[in-house]
C-alpha positions, 0 to 999 in steps of 0.5 A: 707666624700665625695671625688671629683676630679676638673679638669680645663683648661684655659688661664694662668693668676694671681690668679687662684690658689688662687681663686680656693683653696679659693672657695673650702675652703669656701665651707668647702672642704679640698684638699688631692692632687694638681697638676698644670702645666703652659705651657709658650709656649702655655699660658695654665694652667692646674690643677687637685684637689682631695678633700673632702667635710667636710661638705658632699656637693653633687656634684651639690652643688660644681658645683653651687658654683664653677661656678662663679670662672669658669666664671671669668677665662673662665675655662673648667672645671668639677667636678668628683666624685672620686668613679664613674666608667668610662664606658669603651669599649674594642676593639681587633682583633687577639692579645690578650695580651693587652685585657687579661691584661686589664681584669685581672687588672679590675678583681683584681680592679686594673683598677676601670672601668665598661667594657661595652663590647668588640668589635672585628673583629673576634671570637678569644676571644668570650669565654674569654669575655663571660666567664667574663660576658661581652657582646661580639660584633663581627663586621666584617670589609671589605673595602666594609662594612666599613661604615656600620661596624663603624655605628654598632660600634657607635650604641654599644658605644651609647647604652652602654653609653661608655665613653672611647674606648681602642684599645687593638691591634685592627688592623682596621683603624678608619675613620677620621669622627669617630676620630673626633667624639670621639676625646679625647675618644679613646686610642690605643697602638702600638709598638714603631718601627714606623716609621722605621719598618712598615707593617708586622712583625716589630718585626722580622724586628727590630731583623734583624737590631739588634735593642737593645730597644723595646718600646710602645706608648699609645696615643689618636687616631687622624685621623693622624694614630699612630700619636696622642697625646702621653699619656704613653710610655716605653722601655725594653732593650734587647741584641744580645743573644735574638731571634726574638721571644724573641723581640715579647714576650718582646714587648707584655709585655711592650705594656700591661704595657703602655696601662694599665698605660694609661687607669688608668691615663685617668679614674682617669682624670689625662690627659688633651690634650694640642695640640699635647701633653698630660699633665699627672698628677701623681696618687693621694694617694691611686688611685693605689691598686699598684702604679707599674702597671707592 
């Protein structure tokens, strides 16, 4: 049976769930998994349904049948084929732990995506990327050539038809214009010491202050540096007996896990941007080869 995911956001009102489920039932669809959230503060409603068409209806047919319901409630909505693989472009600078982790999860099937390329401002990981039969693009970035560098980046995004860009420890700040153009389509990862420990060697600064928790945050990129809507976070507890080098090692592990979980949530259409926040629904049954991605 053909499997689909329906994502919905709209103003909250009575009868949405009944209308949606009733429409799918009449179309010969059986719901496997459903998640919904009614934000009482914003008055917005979010819903994600994973369902199968027992009559073998095609995606275009599902869309046609559902259009009247969507119009009635003024929905922003989309029907996704559950077997489709999102095209993802990775970006990295000189810290490769997140890149290597994503490549491994992709290789074993834990991240069902199509990696359409890797962009870097250095050549450090060219061989690693090419050995995976993935296109590698080096775009040098300076203060003088930044507009040209971003124009080249957008060329790669458009030519590769990338649907998501993942900053796997890419250390260049993207322009406001690019952030707005790719709104909701760029995910970044950073340590959780911000804003307390900025600049160089944040882990060393944290060590010197005796920090007992190391964490990481994955978020959508906006014009506000490192302040976009948060998708995923995690922490690791440490003790006084651990060194500054331990802080770095533990931090890299947390960053890798958090970024992978954020990407997994996005590619399975479980993320809904809700103002400055993100509604993240739990995984559908069978969407993980291993539910704990780290």
